[in-house]
C-alpha positions as a printed Julia matrix, in Angstrom:
359×3 Matrix{Float64}:
   3.56    9.41  -26.51
   2.83    6.97  -23.69
   5.53    5.86  -21.29
   6.39    2.46  -19.91
   6.31    2.61  -16.1
   8.95    0.51  -14.37
   9.01    0.06  -10.6
  12.04   -1.53   -8.99
  12.12   -2.58   -5.32
   9.8     0.25   -4.24
   9.59    0.73   -0.46
   7.38    3.03    1.6
   7.17    3.18    5.39
   5.09    5.16    7.83
   6.96    4.88   11.12
   7.15    1.17   11.93
   4.48    0.3     9.36
   5.72   -0.91    5.95
   3.15    0.14    3.32
   5.18   -1.17    0.37
   7.67   -3.98    0.74
  10.01   -3.97   -2.27
   7.46   -3.87   -5.1
   8.57   -4.69   -8.66
   6.37   -4.05  -11.71
   6.77   -3.38  -15.43
   3.83   -1.63  -17.1
   3.89   -1.47  -20.88
   3.3     1.68  -22.97
  -0.41    2.09  -23.72
  -1.43   -0.65  -21.27
  -4.45   -0.51  -18.98
  -2.92   -1.8   -15.74
  -4.88   -2.21  -12.51
  -3.64   -2.31   -8.92
  -6.19   -4.45   -7.09
  -6.44   -5.38   -3.44
  -8.23   -4.89   -0.13
  -8.13   -1.66    1.85
  -4.67   -0.98    3.28
  -2.78   -3.25    0.85
  -0.63   -0.38   -0.52
  -2.22    0.2    -3.93
  -3.03    3.91   -3.45
   0.33    4.46   -1.75
   2.05    3.08   -4.87
  -0.11    5.19   -7.19
   0.74    8.34   -5.21
   4.45    7.49   -5.43
   4.14    7.24   -9.22
   2.28   10.57   -9.23
   4.93   12.27   -7.09
   2.63   12.9    -4.12
   4.49   10.41   -1.88
   8.25   10.21   -1.44
  10.12    7.07   -2.54
  12.02    5.72    0.46
  13.56    2.76   -1.3
  13.94    1.51   -4.85
  13.31    3.39   -8.1
  10.46    4.43  -10.39
  11.1     5.0   -14.1
   9.13    6.45  -16.98
  10.8     4.55  -19.83
  14.52    4.83  -18.96
  14.23    8.06  -16.91
  14.2     7.73  -13.13
  11.57   10.05  -11.64
  12.08    9.49   -7.89
  12.89   13.14   -7.21
  11.01   14.73  -10.12
   8.33   17.19   -8.99
   4.76   16.03   -9.55
   3.85   18.8   -12.01
   6.81   17.85  -14.22
   5.89   14.17  -14.59
   3.48   14.59  -17.52
   0.65   12.71  -15.83
  -3.13   13.05  -15.72
  -4.91   12.18  -12.48
  -8.53   11.21  -11.76
  -9.45   11.15   -8.08
 -12.14    9.32   -6.13
 -13.9    12.6    -5.25
 -13.56   14.06   -8.8
 -11.82   17.25   -7.47
 -13.46   19.51  -10.06
 -13.78   23.23   -9.33
 -17.34   24.16   -8.26
 -17.08   27.81   -9.39
 -16.03   26.93  -12.97
 -18.2    25.67  -15.82
 -17.65   22.24  -17.35
 -15.64   23.74  -20.23
 -13.57   25.91  -17.84
 -12.79   22.88  -15.67
 -11.57   20.9   -18.67
  -9.55   23.87  -19.95
  -7.82   24.45  -16.62
  -4.77   22.26  -17.23
  -4.32   23.58  -20.77
  -4.28   27.17  -19.49
  -1.7    26.21  -16.88
   0.45   24.85  -19.72
  -0.03   28.14  -21.61
  -1.62   26.45  -24.63
  -2.85   29.04  -27.2
  -6.48   30.09  -26.67
  -7.81   28.84  -30.04
  -6.17   25.43  -29.45
  -7.67   25.26  -25.95
 -11.15   25.76  -27.38
 -10.61   23.04  -29.98
  -9.15   20.49  -27.53
 -11.83   21.12  -24.9
 -14.57   20.59  -27.52
 -12.92   17.34  -28.65
 -12.51   16.1   -25.07
 -16.13   16.83  -24.15
 -17.25   15.12  -27.33
 -15.26   12.0   -26.45
 -16.92   11.71  -23.03
 -20.3    12.65  -24.52
 -21.07   15.77  -22.45
 -20.5    18.46  -25.08
 -24.03   19.8   -24.55
 -23.24   20.42  -20.85
 -20.18   22.62  -21.37
 -21.74   25.77  -19.86
 -23.13   24.1   -16.73
 -21.6    24.27  -13.24
 -20.71   21.05  -11.39
 -23.67   21.36   -8.99
 -25.98   21.06  -12.0
 -24.51   17.67  -12.98
 -25.14   14.08  -11.89
 -22.35   12.02  -10.34
 -21.68   10.25  -13.63
 -21.52   13.55  -15.52
 -19.1    14.98  -12.95
 -16.91   11.91  -13.38
 -16.87   12.49  -17.15
 -15.69   16.06  -16.53
 -12.86   14.74  -14.34
 -11.9    12.25  -17.06
 -11.92   14.89  -19.8
  -9.81   17.26  -17.68
  -7.25   14.49  -17.04
  -6.72   13.38  -20.65
  -7.17   16.72  -22.47
  -3.61   17.69  -21.48
  -2.44   14.61  -23.42
  -0.45   13.04  -20.56
   1.98   10.21  -21.09
   0.57    8.38  -18.08
  -3.01    8.49  -16.72
  -3.52    7.61  -13.05
  -6.94    6.77  -11.59
  -7.58    6.31   -7.87
 -10.9     4.44   -7.28
 -12.68    6.82   -9.69
 -16.03    4.97   -9.65
 -16.42    4.19   -5.95
 -18.83    7.1    -5.29
 -21.27    6.03   -8.03
 -24.2     3.65   -7.7
 -23.84    0.09   -9.01
 -25.55    0.6   -12.38
 -23.65    3.8   -13.12
 -20.35    2.16  -12.16
 -20.91   -0.48  -14.85
 -21.73    2.23  -17.43
 -18.72    4.37  -16.52
 -16.23    1.52  -16.54
 -17.27    0.86  -20.15
 -16.76    4.56  -20.94
 -13.29    4.47  -19.35
 -12.27    1.29  -21.17
 -13.37    2.6   -24.58
 -11.71    5.96  -23.93
  -8.43    4.36  -22.95
  -8.48    2.15  -26.04
  -9.13    5.2   -28.24
  -6.42    7.37  -26.69
  -3.8     4.65  -26.08
  -2.53    6.3   -22.9
  -0.66    4.17  -20.36
  -3.23    3.92  -17.57
  -2.71    2.78  -13.98
  -5.99    2.21  -12.2
  -6.56    1.54   -8.49
  -9.62   -0.36   -7.25
 -10.74   -2.83   -4.59
 -13.58   -4.03   -6.84
 -12.65   -7.41   -8.38
 -15.36   -7.37  -11.03
 -14.35   -3.87  -12.11
 -10.7    -4.92  -12.42
 -11.56   -8.01  -14.47
 -13.81   -5.98  -16.8
 -11.46   -3.16  -17.75
  -7.85   -4.3   -17.41
  -5.23   -5.57  -19.81
  -3.3    -6.86  -16.78
  -3.86   -6.82  -13.03
  -1.49   -6.77  -10.05
  -3.17   -8.25   -6.96
  -1.7    -6.76   -3.77
  -1.75   -7.75   -0.1
   0.11   -6.16    2.83
   2.43   -4.14    0.57
   3.37   -7.11   -1.61
   2.48   -8.18   -5.15
   0.75  -11.54   -4.93
   0.26  -12.12   -8.68
   0.42  -10.23  -11.97
  -1.5   -11.45  -14.99
  -4.33  -10.96  -17.45
  -7.87  -11.03  -16.03
  -8.29  -14.59  -17.37
  -5.02  -15.76  -15.78
  -5.84  -14.15  -12.45
  -9.31  -15.7   -12.36
  -8.64  -19.13  -13.81
  -5.13  -19.84  -12.5
  -4.51  -18.04   -9.19
  -0.91  -18.45   -8.04
  -1.83  -18.63   -4.33
  -4.86  -19.11   -2.14
  -5.08  -15.37   -1.32
  -5.68  -14.51   -4.98
  -8.07  -17.45   -5.37
 -10.11  -16.23   -2.4
  -9.98  -12.53   -3.22
 -10.95  -12.75   -6.89
 -14.52  -13.95   -7.29
 -15.83  -16.92   -5.3
 -13.73  -20.01   -4.6
 -14.53  -23.23   -2.77
 -11.62  -24.36   -0.62
 -11.74  -28.09    0.12
  -9.22  -29.64    2.5
  -7.44  -32.66    1.09
  -4.2   -34.62    1.09
  -1.81  -35.15   -1.8
   0.61  -38.01   -2.3
   2.69  -39.21   -5.22
   5.05  -37.85   -7.82
   4.63  -34.62   -9.76
   3.68  -36.57  -12.9
   0.81  -38.42  -11.23
  -0.32  -37.57   -7.7
  -3.39  -38.8    -5.83
  -5.99  -36.62   -4.07
  -7.45  -37.92   -0.81
 -10.64  -36.55    0.75
 -11.57  -37.97    4.16
  -8.91  -40.64    3.6
 -10.69  -41.7     0.39
  -8.64  -41.55   -2.79
 -10.34  -39.88   -5.74
 -10.09  -41.67   -9.11
  -8.59  -38.53  -10.69
  -4.83  -38.02  -10.8
  -3.25  -34.58  -10.78
   0.0   -33.25  -12.25
   2.07  -31.13   -9.86
   4.79  -28.55  -10.31
   7.02  -30.63   -8.01
   6.78  -33.74   -5.85
   4.52  -33.1    -2.86
   3.13  -35.12    0.03
   0.9   -33.79    2.76
  -2.06  -31.56    3.51
  -3.32  -29.34    0.73
  -6.28  -27.23   -0.35
  -8.28  -27.88   -3.52
  -9.79  -24.67   -4.93
 -12.69  -24.7    -7.39
 -14.95  -21.93   -8.68
 -18.72  -22.58   -8.35
 -19.01  -22.91  -12.15
 -16.13  -25.43  -12.23
 -18.14  -27.9   -10.16
 -20.93  -30.08  -11.54
 -23.34  -32.8   -10.4
 -22.54  -36.39  -11.33
 -24.62  -39.54  -10.99
 -21.57  -41.81  -10.89
 -18.41  -40.26   -9.44
 -17.67  -37.33   -7.19
 -17.75  -36.09   -3.61
 -20.92  -37.0    -1.68
 -22.95  -34.17   -0.23
 -26.42  -32.8     0.54
 -28.08  -29.71   -0.93
 -28.77  -27.28    1.92
 -30.49  -24.6    -0.13
 -30.94  -23.66   -3.79
 -31.32  -20.09   -5.07
 -32.71  -19.31   -8.53
 -30.89  -16.22   -9.89
 -32.18  -16.04  -13.46
 -29.23  -17.07  -15.59
 -27.96  -19.59  -13.04
 -29.01  -21.6    -9.99
 -26.81  -21.32   -6.92
 -26.59  -24.42   -4.72
 -25.17  -24.53   -1.22
 -23.98  -28.07   -0.52
 -22.84  -29.7     2.7
 -20.08  -32.26    2.13
 -19.54  -35.35    4.27
 -16.48  -33.76    5.91
 -18.61  -30.9     7.23
 -17.47  -28.3     4.69
 -19.98  -26.19    2.77
 -19.4   -25.38   -0.9
 -21.19  -23.45   -3.63
 -22.03  -24.93   -7.05
 -23.61  -22.99   -9.92
 -25.7   -24.56  -12.7
 -26.61  -22.36  -15.65
 -30.24  -22.33  -16.74
 -29.32  -22.59  -20.41
 -27.97  -26.08  -19.6
 -30.61  -27.35  -17.14
 -34.38  -27.05  -16.95
 -35.16  -27.76  -13.3
 -34.07  -26.76   -9.8
 -32.89  -29.56   -7.53
 -34.77  -29.72   -4.21
 -33.25  -28.96   -0.81
 -31.98  -31.99    1.18
 -31.31  -33.98   -2.01
 -28.28  -36.29   -1.79
 -25.83  -35.49   -4.59
 -22.33  -36.15   -5.86
 -20.15  -33.17   -6.78
 -17.46  -33.61   -9.42
 -14.93  -31.38  -11.18
 -12.52  -31.23  -14.09
  -9.08  -31.83  -12.58
  -7.44  -29.58  -15.19
  -9.67  -26.61  -14.26
  -9.18  -26.53  -10.47
  -6.1   -25.48   -8.51
  -4.36  -27.15   -5.58
  -2.38  -25.22   -2.97
   0.05  -26.15   -0.25
  -1.77  -25.79    3.07
   1.42  -24.51    4.71
   2.61  -21.88    2.2
  -0.6   -21.15    0.29
   1.31  -21.37   -3.0
  -0.07  -23.29   -5.96
   1.37  -26.78   -6.44
  -0.79  -28.01   -9.34
   0.19  -27.44  -12.95
């Protein structure tokens, strides 16, 4: 049975450095939940606190309604997959997977059955008698996965498990992990700094920075409606265009270079002053009539889309993507263009706080 994992005001310090600054999260039973952020943001620190490898210096961590702050790691009913696999080089594939079951004193005939089932699930049953040095990186990662879930943990923790694999194999293995988690229904907490990986595999994502949670949401929410300019800049590619906002929250004007755009925007509250308009490259489009004037600096044909780098009149450079299924030519460099956008698709942030002000 999978646990909910509830984190309340979690704090971790190393001397004068605060690694976690009062983190609060609620992870649902059976959910695939990802901790995403740049190096040093606190995501692995939090994972190790959940695992019992790091002490909890403030706040509480619960599995369902049971506080586990002082519970020893081996009593937490977790499976763990590490970045470096941590499989035993002197044991065969089957012996590695059986290791945790033997430690739990599971009957021998049941161990054999569960190991066979686990290896079948990760599709390496034919490799059960090989040693780790006879396996590829992807095969070793499958062994580590099988060893983690064969003990039937209530919570599965993964710390950057794909970072040592090449790009193509990472894509293959993330699909394996996602399918496996769906099949088993184990509450899974996954740490990565790879935005694309997080978007591809997660039910929900917590984006972290400097020991704080910046936003929690589904991959679609995180990508399409970032709550602050850090999330907008960290997830995928965003164009940040300086502007000014004036008016009421029901109908505010956007000014670029002192010129008022014809589009009105709805705000969360009344706002007047400097702001930042954020738009993804695919949210921008060329228009013959309205839009922001600019000049194409360079175009790059990338198969399914054309990437344009455009210099705006205010000196800012932005990226616009046109998909080849929609257009049949590449615009030339130095062409004068107008760049437009759907006001409901973009986000606007306070320049001072970085928080979203648009609806």
